[in-house]
C-alpha angles and dihedrals in degrees: 000000000000120000088214093066097052121104116218134150126248118243090245093050135271125060122323089218099215089186087079087073093062105128093021134095115243131193107207112201130177103224138193133187100215103046132111086241094052092105085072085082087079093055091043091054091047091050091047092051094045095053105026091098090055097056102276137123138173114229113202118205111194113217131181098190098102110076091315092287095152102048099145133106120254090263092049092049093049092048093048094049094046099041098039103036105012090240113189099164118101123271127202128216116284106282142186111241098182138037134028092321093052110147115246089243090065094039086069098037098054092062090068116092124229122225091281092051097255116154130167136052122023105261100208145328116310099032105157134216122188111212118199123226090262090060097253122125111256100179145358125212131195119248093252092055106104115235091238095047113133093247092053093047092047092050091046094050088049093060103035112125115257 
């Protein structure tokens, strides 16, 4: 599966155009505004800002499948992310990451194991997938793994374009 070939809408409407990330590293994260892990937005934004100039972006994928923790409209989500955490990285439309309605993006992502060998359904908000510049998944991280954890940063630095 290549991230670049997947069709998904942008939070603000229209296509997200994932092909624009060809040649870049991308951290895909299912996000939610009313979760105990929501403060990870701050570390995600910091990571995005630190590496954006080196061919990296965070891609937030709002999801309301975990205890209804992302109930807002697209406008409410955008306002919350910007006003509360200063988010500048792109966000997709609200998407299902598990179940029969699972978005094709996540159908490919969930087959990749994390460091403990876990594959399958997304376990909670803020599960992270590092996608290499060629569009393949390089690493998967559990929701509780902070975006700026040493293992995430090391994996990211290992796939940054030259």
